[in-house]
C-alpha positions in Angstrom: 72.8 -48.3 44.5 69.2 -48.0 43.3 68.9 -47.2 39.5 67.0 -43.9 38.9 63.5 -44.5 37.3 62.9 -42.4 34.2 60.8 -39.3 34.8 57.2 -39.7 33.9 55.6 -37.0 31.8 53.5 -34.5 33.8 49.8 -34.9 33.0 48.5 -32.1 30.8 45.9 -29.9 32.2 42.5 -30.5 30.8 41.8 -26.9 30.1 44.8 -26.9 27.8 43.3 -29.6 25.6 42.3 -28.3 22.2 39.1 -30.6 22.2 38.0 -29.0 25.5 38.4 -25.6 24.1 36.5 -26.4 20.9 33.7 -27.9 22.9 33.4 -24.7 24.9 33.2 -22.7 21.9 30.6 -24.9 20.3 28.5 -24.6 23.5 28.8 -20.8 23.5 27.9 -20.6 19.8 24.8 -22.8 20.4 23.7 -20.6 23.3 24.2 -17.4 21.2 22.3 -18.8 18.3 19.3 -19.8 20.5 19.4 -16.3 22.1 19.4 -14.6 18.6 16.4 -16.6 17.4 14.4 -16.0 20.5 15.3 -12.3 20.5 14.3 -12.0 16.8 11.0 -13.8 17.4 10.2 -11.3 20.2 10.8 -8.3 17.9 7.5 -7.0 16.6 6.7 -4.2 14.1 3.5 -2.2 13.7 1.6 -3.1 10.4 -2.1 -2.6 9.3 -4.8 -5.3 9.4 -8.1 -4.8 7.6 -11.2 -4.2 9.9 -13.5 -5.2 7.2 -13.4 -6.7 3.7 -11.9 -4.2 1.2 -12.5 -4.8 -2.5 -10.5 -3.7 -5.5 -11.0 -0.1 -6.3 -12.1 1.0 -2.8 -10.1 3.7 -1.0 -8.3 2.5 2.1 -9.6 4.9 4.9 -8.5 5.0 8.5 -11.5 3.2 9.7 -10.8 0.3 7.3 -7.6 -0.7 9.0 -6.1 -0.9 12.5 -2.5 -1.1 13.7 -1.3 -4.5 15.1 2.2 -5.5 16.4 3.3 -8.7 14.8 6.6 -10.6 14.6 7.2 -10.9 10.9 11.0 -11.1 10.7 12.3 -10.6 7.2 8.8 -10.4 5.9 8.2 -7.0 7.6 8.8 -4.8 4.7 6.2 -6.6 2.6 3.4 -5.2 4.7 1.8 -1.8 5.0 3.1 0.2 8.0 1.8 3.4 9.5 4.8 5.2 8.1 3.9 4.1 4.6 0.2 4.9 4.7 -0.7 7.7 2.5 -4.0 9.3 1.7 -5.8 8.2 -1.3 -4.4 4.6 -1.3 -6.8 2.1 -3.1 -7.0 -1.6 -3.0 -5.8 -3.4 -6.0 -7.1 -6.8 -4.9 -9.6 -8.1 -2.3 -8.2 -7.8 1.3 -10.1 -10.0 3.7 -11.3 -8.9 7.2 -8.4 -9.4 9.7 -5.8 -9.9 7.0 -2.5 -8.1 7.3 -2.4 -5.6 4.5 0.3 -6.2 2.0 2.0 -3.3 0.3 1.4 -5.0 -3.0 -2.4 -5.0 -2.4 -2.8 -1.1 -2.4 -1.7 1.5 -4.8 -1.9 5.3 -5.3 -5.1 6.9 -6.7 -5.0 7.2 -10.4 -7.4 6.8 -13.3 -9.6 4.0 -12.0 -9.7 0.8 -14.0 -12.9 -0.3 -12.1 -16.2 1.1 -10.9 -18.9 -0.1 -8.7 -22.6 -0.8 -9.9 -25.6 -2.2 -8.4 -27.3 -5.3 -10.0 -30.5 -7.0 -9.4 -30.1 -10.8 -9.7 -33.3 -12.5 -11.2 -32.5 -15.7 -9.2 -31.4 -16.6 -5.8 -27.7 -16.0 -4.9 -25.8 -18.9 -3.4 -25.0 -18.4 0.2 -21.2 -18.7 -0.4 -21.4 -15.2 -2.3 -20.5 -12.5 0.1 -18.4 -9.4 0.3 -15.0 -10.1 -1.4 -16.4 -13.0 -3.5 -15.3 -13.1 -7.1 -18.2 -13.9 -9.4 -19.4 -13.9 -13.1 -22.4 -11.9 -14.1 -24.5 -13.8 -16.7 -27.2 -12.2 -18.9 -30.2 -13.6 -20.6 -31.4 -10.9 -23.1 -35.2 -10.5 -23.1 -36.8 -11.4 -26.4 -40.3 -10.4 -25.3 -42.0 -10.1 -22.0 -41.6 -13.3 -20.1 -39.2 -14.8 -22.9 -35.5 -14.7 -22.7 -32.6 -15.7 -25.0 -29.8 -18.2 -24.1 -27.8 -16.8 -21.1 -24.2 -15.7 -21.8 -21.4 -14.1 -19.7 -21.8 -10.3 -19.4 -18.9 -9.7 -17.0 -16.3 -12.4 -16.5 -14.7 -11.0 -13.4 -16.6 -9.1 -10.8 -16.0 -8.6 -7.0 -19.0 -8.4 -4.6 -19.0 -5.4 -2.3 -22.3 -6.2 -0.6 -25.3 -8.6 -0.9 -28.9 -7.9 0.0 -31.1 -11.0 -0.3 -34.9 -10.9 -0.5 -36.3 -14.0 1.0 -39.8 -13.0 0.9 -42.4 -14.8 -1.1 -42.7 -11.7 -3.4 -39.1 -11.5 -4.0 -38.8 -15.0 -5.1 -35.3 -15.5 -3.8 -33.9 -12.5 -5.9 -31.0 -10.4 -4.6 -29.4 -7.0 -5.0 -25.6 -6.9 -5.2 -23.1 -4.0 -5.2 -20.3 -5.2 -7.4 -16.9 -3.9 -8.6 -16.6 -4.4 -12.4 -14.0 -3.3 -15.0 -14.9 0.1 -16.5 -14.7 -1.5 -20.0 -17.8 -3.5 -19.1 -19.9 -0.6 -17.8 -21.5 0.2 -21.1 -22.6 -3.5 -21.7 -24.0 -3.7 -18.1 -26.0 -0.5 -18.4 -27.4 -1.7 -21.8 -28.4 -5.1 -20.3 -30.1 -3.3 -17.4 -32.0 -0.9 -19.7 -33.0 -3.7 -21.9 -34.5 -5.6 -18.9 -32.3 -8.6 -19.4 -32.4 -11.4 -16.7 -29.1 -11.2 -14.7 -27.6 -14.0 -12.7 -24.7 -14.1 -10.4 -22.5 -17.2 -10.6 -19.4 -17.8 -8.2 -16.1 -18.0 -10.1 -13.8 -21.0 -9.5 -12.0 -18.9 -6.9 -14.7 -17.6 -4.7 -12.5 -15.1 -3.0 -9.2 -13.4 -4.0 
């Protein structure tokens, strides 16, 4: 009589293995994560971009900005959207041409802290000075015709709106600049102009805000 062999345990189905199930869950989670990232990257929002350089104190008009669709993710609320656009918004800092317009760079119209004046520079203006450049205005008070005192800073923080250079022989390299200055400096600038002081434009350490 043959002795009965002990029954062997039945092999466990691989789909019942906890490690197999865990692996499937990890794969599904990875696929879902990639899908979420790709989907979020494809979501764009309409925001404004500057069509020209806008300097502090200037009103942001319709022609100064255009709507662009960009993927900003969590940064979206930081930029100016068509829904948030109001009439009378003014720039509080320089916004470069093509730059997306941050909401922090514009504000409502109120009593202006700056104003725009036109200055005649007695010397050539560096080529790096252009719309949006931050400059210092220096004054050399006239002692008598053809004689000037030691130069000193007249306006420490001005922003250039436009530059018209006179490269002719008669012009001697002088230039006319439209600049934004603090209203507190207006009286000193008008006095220097009336007194025929020699004015010079010097780029600040940061040439552009």
